[in-house]
C-alpha positions as CSV (number, residue, x, y, z in Angstrom):
1,M,-42.4,-60.8,135.5
2,K,-42.8,-56.9,135.1
3,N,-46.0,-55.8,133.3
4,K,-44.1,-53.5,130.9
5,S,-42.1,-56.3,129.7
6,A,-44.9,-58.9,129.4
7,L,-46.0,-57.2,126.2
8,A,-42.4,-57.0,124.9
9,I,-41.9,-60.8,125.4
10,A,-45.3,-61.5,123.8
11,L,-44.2,-59.4,120.8
12,A,-40.8,-60.9,120.7
13,L,-42.1,-64.4,120.8
14,T,-44.5,-64.0,118.0
15,V,-43.3,-66.4,115.4
16,I,-43.8,-64.9,111.9
17,P,-42.4,-66.3,108.6
18,V,-39.7,-64.1,107.1
19,T,-41.4,-61.2,105.7
20,Q,-40.6,-57.7,104.5
21,T,-41.1,-56.6,108.2
22,Q,-38.3,-58.8,109.3
23,A,-36.1,-58.0,106.4
24,A,-36.5,-54.4,107.3
25,E,-35.7,-54.8,110.9
26,S,-32.8,-52.7,111.9
27,C,-29.9,-54.0,114.1
28,Y,-31.2,-51.9,116.8
29,D,-34.6,-53.5,116.5
30,L,-33.2,-56.9,116.6
31,W,-31.0,-55.9,119.7
32,H,-34.1,-54.4,121.5
33,K,-36.3,-57.4,120.9
34,R,-33.5,-59.8,122.1
35,N,-32.8,-57.8,125.3
36,A,-36.5,-57.2,126.0
37,I,-36.7,-61.0,126.7
38,F,-33.9,-60.7,129.2
39,D,-35.3,-57.6,130.8
40,A,-38.6,-59.3,131.4
41,H,-36.8,-61.9,133.5
42,G,-34.8,-59.4,135.7
43,Y,-31.6,-59.4,133.8
44,C,-29.1,-56.8,135.1
45,F,-27.5,-55.0,132.1
46,S,-24.1,-53.8,132.4
47,S,-23.5,-52.0,129.0
48,D,-24.2,-48.2,129.0
49,L,-26.8,-48.5,126.2
50,A,-28.8,-51.3,127.8
51,S,-28.7,-49.7,131.2
52,R,-30.2,-46.5,129.7
53,I,-32.8,-48.3,127.7
54,F,-34.0,-51.0,130.3
55,D,-34.8,-50.3,133.8
56,N,-32.0,-51.8,136.0
57,S,-33.5,-50.6,139.3
58,D,-35.5,-53.9,139.6
59,C,-32.9,-56.3,138.1
60,S,-32.1,-59.4,140.0
61,T,-29.8,-61.7,138.0
62,K,-27.0,-62.0,135.3
63,N,-28.3,-65.4,134.6
64,P,-32.1,-65.3,133.9
65,R,-34.1,-68.5,133.3
66,L,-35.7,-68.3,130.0
67,S,-38.3,-70.8,128.6
68,G,-37.6,-73.1,125.8
69,A,-39.5,-70.9,123.4
70,E,-37.6,-67.8,124.6
71,R,-34.3,-69.4,124.2
72,K,-35.2,-70.4,120.7
73,Q,-36.3,-66.8,119.9
74,V,-33.0,-65.4,121.2
75,R,-31.1,-67.9,119.0
76,Q,-33.1,-66.9,116.0
77,I,-32.7,-63.1,116.7
78,K,-28.9,-63.6,117.2
79,R,-28.6,-65.5,113.9
80,R,-30.3,-62.6,112.1
81,E,-28.0,-60.2,113.9
82,R,-24.9,-62.1,112.7
83,R,-26.1,-62.3,109.3
84,R,-26.4,-58.6,109.1
85,K,-23.2,-58.1,111.1
86,C,-25.0,-56.0,113.7
87,K,-22.9,-54.1,116.3
88,V,-25.2,-52.5,118.7
89,D,-24.0,-51.7,122.2
């Protein structure tokens, strides 16, 4: 796991009740939080935006192994993205 992404995962996995902070999260914030989890596990991004934001030089997979907690967090983020009709990337 990359050091820069360890903090991103820790922040992304922090479970907080829905608050004004979550309500104020932009679509980009949600997109970034979700993809930071994948980046920490060596995911090779193919979209232009993700490739610019996340370092692909050390990527190793298109199918990263996420923990159960990480999969749950990704599902929760995706639900919030769908509710907001987010279209990032």
